[in-house]
Structure formats: C-alpha cells, structure tokens
N, C-alpha and C positions, 0 to 999 in steps of 0.2 A: 377745574383744571386738574386737581389732584385725582379725581375719579377717572379721568381719561388716561392719565399716566398710569394709574393702577391697573386699569383694564388692558392697556397696551402691554405692560409688564406681565400680567397674568396670561394673556394670549401668547406672548412670546415664549414664556416658560412652558406652556402647554404644547405648543407646536414643536419646541425643541425636544421635549420628552417623547412625543409621538414619533418624531423623526429618528431619534436614537433607538427606540424600541424596534423599529422596522429594519434596522441595519443588521447584517450578519456579522458575527465576530470573525476577525481575520485569522486568529490562531486558536486551535482547539487544544484542550488539555491533554497531557500525556496519559496514556492508558496502558495497562499490562499487556504483555505480548506472549502468546503461546506458540511454541514451535520447537525446532531442534536444529542442530548444526553438525557439520563434519568438517574437520580440517584435514586437508589431503595435499598430495602432489600429483602431478601428471594430468591426464585429461579425464573429463567426466566419463564414467563407464569403465574406465581403466585406472581408477584411483590407486595410489600407492602411499606409503607412509610419507609424511611431510619431511622435507629436507631443509637445510639452512637456506638454500637458494630457491626453493620451490615450495611455497606454502599458499594454499588457497582455502577459502571457506565457502561452503555451500550452506545456505540457510533456508529452512522450510518453515513457513508461517502457516498456522492453522487456525480454525475457529473464526470468530467474529472479525478479527483484523484481516484475515484472508478474504472473507466475504466482502468487506468494505473495499479492499484493494481490487478484487475481481469486478465489482460493480463500477469502479472508477475507470476501468480499462476497456470499455466497449470499443468496437464491436467484437463478436466472437471470431476466433481464428479457425479457419477450415483448411484441411480436415483436422479433426481432433487427434491427439496422440493415441488414444485408446481405440478409437473407431467404434466404441460402444454407443448404442442409442441412448440419448439423454445426457451423455457426457458433453462438457463444454470446455473450451480452452480460450484463453486470452493472452496476448503477448504484446509487450511494448519494450523495445530495446532488449536488454538482458533480463527483464522481469517476465516471469511466466506464471500464470495462475490457471487453475483448473477447478472444475466442479464435477464430482462423481457422486451419484446418488447414494452409493454405499459408504463413501469416505467423507464426503462433504467438500468444503472449500479448502484449497491448498495453494500457496504461492511460494515460488522459489526465486532466489537471487543469489549472486555470488560476488566475491571480492577477491582479487589477487592481493594477498597480504604483503607482497614485496613491492608492488607498484601502487597499490591503493585504487586500482582501476576496477570498474564494474565488469564482471564476467557472467556467463550463464551459470545458474545454480542447479540446473537439472537438464537432462537430455530426454528426448522423446523416446 
C-alpha cells in the first residue's frame, strides 16, 4: 500500500512539474529602452515651444524594442509613408512603427501631457 501511495505521489509531482514547464509566463521582465523624445505645443509638423496649457510629448523608440513592437502589430499598412521599396509601416490606433533598411525599426507614440490621452507621435 505504501508503494502505491508513493508511486501516485511521484507521478503527481512529475505531471505537475511537466505542466508548469509548458506554461508561458504572463509577465515579462522590464528591459532597457532606446529612443528619444520631444516636448512641444501645437500640432505635429508645426511644433512650437510648450506652454502652460499646451504640452505634448512625442516619443521615438528604436532598436530591439521597436522591432518587437513592429512584429506585434501586423499586418503591414499600405501605402507606406516613404513609398520606398522595402520600407514597411504598421499602425494601431496612435502607435506607428516603421522599418527602413537604412534606419532600422522605429516606433512613435505621443501623449497629451495636459489630458493624459494618447495622441499620434509622428506624422507621415
């Protein structure tokens, strides 16, 4: 009887470990971020110095994080902003990512700092 209970316990432990090993983790670890930002007022393409009542931030993310974002946002958006052969664009809401063979992956997003709302971070 003790051998049967031991076997059942061992099998249960083994199956639990195998099940846990096959599951994906829900949260990934934080990673460094490469990019740049600009705080401005006005509209994209016509930026002005930020004011007390009008402050927005445009954020550009580059490198590996931009590539991961780009790959998560399929399908490609047509036509591309550049119109150049081999360039690719992807857009979801106010997030815009692009791939250019000379520049690599870049993603853009924006936030209206007075309202906290998402806005476009780049224009075509």
